[in-house]
C-alpha positions in Angstrom: 0.1 0.1 0.0 1.4 3.3 -1.1 1.3 6.3 1.3 0.1 9.5 -0.7 1.7 11.7 2.2 5.2 10.1 2.3 5.3 7.6 -0.4 6.5 5.3 1.2 5.3 1.5 0.9 3.2 -0.4 3.8 1.7 -3.6 4.5 -1.9 -4.0 2.3 -4.0 -4.3 5.4 -2.5 -1.0 7.2 -5.0 1.7 8.0 -2.4 4.3 8.6 1.3 5.0 7.2 3.9 3.2 9.4 6.3 6.2 8.6 4.1 9.3 8.7 0.6 8.3 10.4 -1.0 9.6 7.7 -4.5 7.7 6.6 -3.7 5.2 3.8 -6.6 5.0 0.8 -8.6 2.0 2.0 -8.8 -1.0 -0.6 -12.0 -3.3 -0.9 -11.1 -6.8 -0.1 -10.9 -9.3 -3.0 -14.7 -10.1 -4.0 -13.8 -13.6 -5.7 -12.8 -14.7 -8.8 -11.6 -12.2 -11.4 -13.0 -11.7 -14.9 -11.6 -13.8 -17.2 -11.2 -12.2 -20.5 -10.3 -13.6 -24.0 -7.0 -12.2 -25.2 -7.5 -9.8 -28.2 -11.0 -9.7 -27.7 -12.4 -5.9 -27.1 -15.3 -5.5 -24.6 -17.9 -3.3 -24.6 -18.0 -0.8 -21.5 -20.3 1.9 -20.3 -20.1 5.3 -22.1 -22.7 6.9 -19.5 -24.4 6.2 -16.2 -28.0 4.6 -16.1 -30.6 5.6 -13.9 -32.1 3.2 -11.4 -34.8 4.2 -8.8 -33.4 2.3 -5.9 -29.8 3.0 -6.6 -30.6 6.7 -7.2 -32.5 6.8 -3.8 -29.7 5.0 -1.7 -26.9 7.6 -3.5 -29.4 10.6 -2.4 -29.6 9.1 1.2 -25.5 8.7 1.0 -25.0 12.3 0.1 -27.6 13.1 2.8 -25.7 11.6 5.1 -22.3 13.0 4.2 -24.0 16.6 4.5 -25.0 15.6 8.1 -28.7 15.8 7.1 -29.7 12.2 7.7 -28.6 9.8 10.6 -26.1 6.9 9.7 -29.3 4.8 10.9 -31.5 6.0 8.0 -28.6 5.4 5.6 -28.2 1.7 6.6 -32.0 1.0 6.3 -31.7 2.1 2.7 -28.6 0.1 2.3 -30.4 -3.0 3.6 -33.4 -2.8 0.8 -30.8 -2.0 -1.7 -28.4 -5.2 -0.6 -31.6 -7.3 -0.7 -32.6 -6.2 -4.3 -28.9 -6.7 -5.6 -28.5 -9.8 -4.1 -31.3 -11.4 -5.6 -30.5 -10.2 -8.7 -27.0 -11.5 -8.5 -27.6 -14.7 -7.0 -31.0 -15.1 -8.9 -31.3 -13.9 -12.2 -27.5 -13.8 -13.3 -26.5 -17.6 -13.3 -29.5 -18.5 -15.4 -28.3 -15.9 -18.2 -24.8 -16.9 -17.8 -25.8 -20.8 -18.6 -27.4 -19.6 -21.6 -25.1 -17.5 -22.9 -22.6 -20.2 -22.4 -24.7 -22.8 -24.3 -25.1 -20.4 -27.0 -21.4 -19.5 -27.3 -20.7 -23.3 -27.6 -23.1 -23.7 -30.6 -21.8 -20.4 -32.1 -18.5 -19.7 -31.2 -17.8 -16.9 -33.9 -20.8 -14.8 -32.6 -19.6 -12.1 -30.4 -23.1 -11.4 -28.8 -22.6 -14.4 -26.0 -19.1 -13.3 -24.9 -20.0 -9.6 -24.6 -23.2 -10.6 -22.6 -21.5 -13.0 -20.2 -18.6 -10.2 -19.9 -20.9 -7.4 -19.2 -23.1 -9.4 -16.5 -20.0 -10.9 -14.9 -18.5 -7.3 -14.7 -21.5 -6.1 -13.4 -21.6 -8.7 -10.6 -17.8 -8.3 -9.9 -18.3 -4.2 -9.2 -21.7 -4.9 -7.1 -20.1 -7.4 -4.9 -16.9 -5.1 -4.6 -19.4 -2.0 -3.6 -21.6 -4.1 -1.2 -18.0 -5.4 0.4 -17.2 -1.8 0.6 -20.6 -1.2 2.2 -20.0 -3.7 4.7 -16.5 -2.2 5.9 -18.4 1.2 6.1 -21.2 -0.3 8.2 -18.6 -1.8 10.4 -16.5 1.4 10.6 -18.0 4.6 8.7 -15.8 6.7 6.6 -16.3 9.0 3.5 -13.6 7.4 1.7 -15.4 4.0 1.7 -18.9 5.2 1.1 -17.8 7.4 -2.0 -15.9 4.2 -3.4 -18.8 1.9 -2.8 -21.2 4.3 -4.7 -18.8 4.4 -7.4 -18.5 0.6 -7.6 -22.4 0.3 -7.3 -23.0 2.7 -10.0 -20.4 0.9 -12.3 -22.0 -2.6 -11.8 -25.4 -1.3 -12.4 -24.1 0.6 -15.7 -22.7 -3.1 -17.0 -25.9 -4.7 -16.2 -27.8 -1.8 -18.0 -25.6 -1.9 -21.0 -26.2 -5.5 -21.1 -29.9 -5.2 -21.3 -29.4 -2.5 -23.8 -27.3 -5.1 -25.6 -30.3 -7.5 -25.3 -33.1 -5.3 -26.9 -30.9 -4.4 -29.8 -30.2 -7.9 -30.2 -34.0 -8.9 -30.2 -34.5 -6.0 -32.6 -32.5 -7.2 -34.9 -34.0 -10.6 -35.0 -37.4 -9.4 -35.3 -36.1 -7.4 -38.4 -34.7 -10.5 -39.7 -37.4 -12.5 -38.9 -39.7 -10.0 -40.8 -37.3 -9.9 -43.6 -37.5 -13.5 -44.2 -41.3 -13.5 -44.0 -41.5 -11.2 -46.7 -39.2 -13.5 -48.7 -41.0 -16.8 -48.4 -44.3 -14.5 -49.2 -47.9 -14.9 -47.7 -48.7 -18.3 -46.2 -51.0 -20.4 -48.3 
């Protein structure tokens, strides 16, 4: 861990610099296996932030907490609601999508859609879990830096999920257009 004040190296889990006693940047714990990326593949990344009612409500409450307008207990109440929704999605919805995408990738290995969707979903899960880990650490020891990092990670995770749904919608539209084109080529049913 590199100290931003005196530039000395410190052990990874240190909270304060052993040399100058300055507070060290907090790094979230490892959130599980990393993303396995295929070499030479360029992956989609969100180019904007996507709105989400529950995340926006939590973000507003977090900033109100940082401004001293709401108590920690109110922030933690919003966190628990958000955490339940995120955990349900990550544990219940995403695995089924990933399984279907893995089959599709085996059937059509040259088709980029399954690998792009899998990446976006896995990256969304990875960042969401990192954000949740930051919030767990914040809950144990409230710290503005942890809270802000959690907000960034949760937004990044959501942005990857939202881009995956955009890709899904674009694919559905393309398939619908192709089906109509083929139907026109075949002519009316007799």
